[in-house]
N, C-alpha and C positions, 0 to 999 in steps of 0.2 A: 311746831317745834318738835313734837313727839315723833312725827313722821321723819323729820330730819335726823333726829337722834337714832331712830331705828335704822335708817338708811346707813348712817355712819357705822353703827355696830355691825350691820350686815357686811359692809365693805371691809371692815377690820377683821371680821371672822374669816372672810374669803382670803385675806392676806396670809393667814396662818395655813389655810388649806393649800394655797399656792406653793408655799415653801415645802409643805409635806409632799405635794405632788412631785416637786423637783427632786426631793430626797428619795423618791422611789428608785431613781437612777443614780444620783450623785450621793455617794456614801461619805460622810464626814464633811469637811470644809464648811462648817457651820458659820463661822465668822465671815468667810468669803461670800457665801450666799446672802447673808444679812447685808453686807456692804453693797452687793449688786442690786438687791431689792431696794435698799435705801436710795441709791442713785436713780433707779427707775422712778420711784415716788417723787424724788426731788426734780425730775425732769432733766437730769444731766446725763453725761456719758462716762463710761468706765474704761480704763486701761488695765488689762490683766497681764501680770507678768509671772511666769513660772517656767521651770524646765520642762522639756517634752515629756508627755505621758501622764500629766496631772489632770487630764480631762477638762482643759480650758474650753476647747471647741465643743465638747459634749455638754458642758455646763450651759453654754449659751444656746445650743440647739435645744436642750431640754427645757430651758426657760421659754423659748419661743413656742414649743409644743404645749406648754401649760397656759398659754395666753391665746386668746382669739385675735391674733395679730399677724400681719404678713411678715415674712422673714426672708432675707437674702444673705448669702455668705459670699464674701469677696476674698479670694486668695491673693494676697499681695506678693508680687514677684518683681524682679528688677526691670522687666520689660513692660510692666503695666503702665498704661497711659491714662491721663485724666478722663478722657472720653470713655474709657472702659468702665469707669465708675459712675460718672455723671450722666452719660448718654451722648448721643450725637444726632445730627440731622441727616436724614436720608431723603433721596429724591424719589418722589412718587408721581404717578400720573392719574389724572381724573379720566376714567374710562368714558364718561359721557361727553365732556368737552375736549378731551385730548390735551388739556393743559397740564404742564408739569409744575410741581411745587415741592418745597422742602418741608418735611415734617420732623419734629423733634421726637426721637425714639428714646424714651426714658431708660436710664441705666439702672443697675442693681441698688443704687443709693436710694431709690424710691421704694422704700419699704418701712414698716414701723420699727422693726428690729434689724439692724445691720451688723453682721459679724465681720470685722476687718481683721482677717486672720494674718498673723505675722506682719503687722503694719510696718515694721522697721526694715522690711526687705525690699521696699520700693523707694525710688528716689524722692527727694523733697518736692519736686514738681508735681508728682502724683499725690503725695501726702497732703499737699496744700489744697488739693481739690476738695478735701473734706472740711476745710476751715469755715467757709460760708455756711455750709449745711449744718455744722455743729453749733455755730453761734446764732445764725439768723433763721435757721429751719427753712431755708429756701436755696434754690440753685439758679445761677444765672448762666445762660448760654446764648451766644449770638445776640446779646442785648435784650433778651427776653428773660423774665424772672418766673420761675416755676416753684410754687410752694410745695413743701413736703407734707405728707400726711402726719397728723399728730395722733397719738404720741409717737415721737421719733427718738430712738435710743440706739446709740452706737456703742458696741462693745468691741474694743480692739485688743489683740493679744500680741505679746512679744516674748522672745526667748532671751533670758539674761546671759546665757553662757556662750552661745555661738555667735560671735561678732563678725566673722568673715562674710563679706557680701551684704552687710547691713548698713543702714543709714539712720543714725540717731535722730529721733524726733526733735525738731526745733522747739525752742522754748515757747513760742507763740502757740504752736500746736499742742504741746503738753498742757499749757494753761487752759485749753478748751475742755480738757477732761476734768470732770467734777472730782473723780476719785481715781487714785492710782492704787490698785489692789494687788498685793503680792500673795501668790499661792504657794504654800509650802508642802512638804511631804506629809502623807497621812500617818496617823499613829499606828501602832502594831495592830490593834483591834480593827481600825478602819481599813488597813491594807488587807487583812484577812477577809473582811467583808467584800472588798473589791474583787479579790481573786476568786472568792467563792461564788459571787453573783454574776461574774462576767465570763466564766469559762464553761458554763453549761448551756443547755438548749432553751431554758426558760426566757421568754421575752416579756418585758415590762411595758405595759401600756400607760402612757401619760395622758391624762384627761385635761382639756382646757378649762381653766377656772374663771379667769377674768377677761373681759373684752376691752376694746379701746375706750369706750365711754366711761367704763368703771375706773380705768386707769387715770383718765383725765379728771374724774371726780376726786380721786385720791390725791392727785397732784395739786388740785385746787385746795383741798383740805390741809395739805402740808403748809401752805402759805398762811392759813388761819391759826396754826398752832402758835401759842403765845411764848414769848421769851422776855424776861424782865431786863431792865436797863443795866443792872449790875453784870449780868451775863454778857450783854453786848459790849460793855466796857472791858470785860475780861478778854473777850475775843479780840477786840481792837488792840489791847495791850499785848496780847500774844503775837498777833500778826506784825505789829510795829517792832516788836523785839527781835524779829528775824532779820532785820535790815542792818548790816554792819555799820553803816554811816550814822545811824541814830540810836542804836541799841546801847544799853548799859550792861549787857551780859557779855563778859569776857570770852566765853566759849564761842559765841557767835562771831565776834571780831576775829578770833583766831582761825576758824574753819570755814566761814561762809563767804562766798564771793558776791552773791546777790540774794536778797531776801524776797519774801512773798509780797505781792501787790494787793490792792483792795479786793480784787476778785477772790482771793483766798479767804478773806473774812466773810464775804457773801456766801461762798461755798460752805464754809464751816457752820454758819448759822442755818443755812438751808438744809444741810444734811443732818444737823442736830435736830431740827424740827421734824425732818422725815423719820429719823430714828425714834423720836418720841412717839410719833403717830404709829409707827410700826410696832412699838411696844405697848400700844393701847393708851397712851397718855396724850393730853392736849396742851401740855406745857413742857418746855425744855428744862432739863436738869443738868447740873455740871457733868454728870456721868455721860450724857449724850455728847457733850463737847469733847471730853477727854477720849471718848471712844472713836470719834470721827476725825480728830485732829491729825492723826498719823497719815491715813490715806489722802487727806486734803492737802497736807503740806509736803508730802513725800517728793512730789515732782515740782514743787514751787520754790523750794530752797535749793539754790545752786551752790555746790561746794567748790572750794578753791583747789589748786593743784596740791597743796600740802595735805588737805583732807583726802584727796584721791590716793595719794601716795601712802598714807597711813591708815587707809580703810575706815575713815570716819564718815558715817552715813548721815543723811538728812534725818533719819529716824532718831539717831543718837542726839542730834542737835535739838529736835523737838522735845525729847525726853528731858534734856537739860533745861530747856526753856520753861517747861511746865514747873519743874522744881524751883527755878529762879524766880518766876513770877509769883508762885505761891509763897515763897519765902519773903518777897518784898511786900506782900499784901497790897498789891496795886489797887484793888477795888474793895477790899474788906469783905469778901464773901464769907 
């Protein structure tokens, strides 16, 4: 038991080292980094949204450099085909026998960390090529199934302001992302740091901290973090209250078209456990749930036309839900 505890402490200390290593390059964006690392520990995928120039691609590339993991970047464009992502069969010849045969040539999806850059710039046909990989961690081609290496982590980026030539992600695809992370502008001090550190000749070296086996150990540990029944009841009440047909919250009935499904509750509990472990705790607190509820529900609550017209966002609905459920004392926490 002592060895196990010492191993856990060593892994947790390496987590803070990992974040420090990334912050050699990425200045600020502390909460964004936390959410990305929480998703990694939980074994899920992240959708990153932010205007151009906020270092979304650099953030993912730096993360890959700080890990002993393979990394591929896929630039999504309107002419990208599913085979450009998954791979394709090529005709080869056996030089000894002269016989020809088809061999599956793996695409860039076969890596531990995959950056799907500007994912909403490719048509749904190509976007859907990621669905099986994201959910089942495998790829099927020509009737043959090929397992993906674990850990497997997709980080997709999209630009919220330039909508010409883009294809909105379908709801089924959005639901496969564990977290929807929004990246905002830096503070005055952070922007000064960015300008000061990126316009000179000094190069920063990022050292790899964790390997694949260590990441898998941490992902297993996340599952062992405890959460009491009261908190599970609270999560269930929160998720069920997002659904207009069953909710008692007027705000939801007015603005929401579709609420979150059971996968949202699973995601909220899993990411709360992951955040607790990331903070060095082995039990989930209410603060973990409140911290993760926004990136978990952001893409799982579908707003109606009235909400779109009046700029009412899913984050605003989530904030109202938290207030309403705490007022109603659903679980007496």
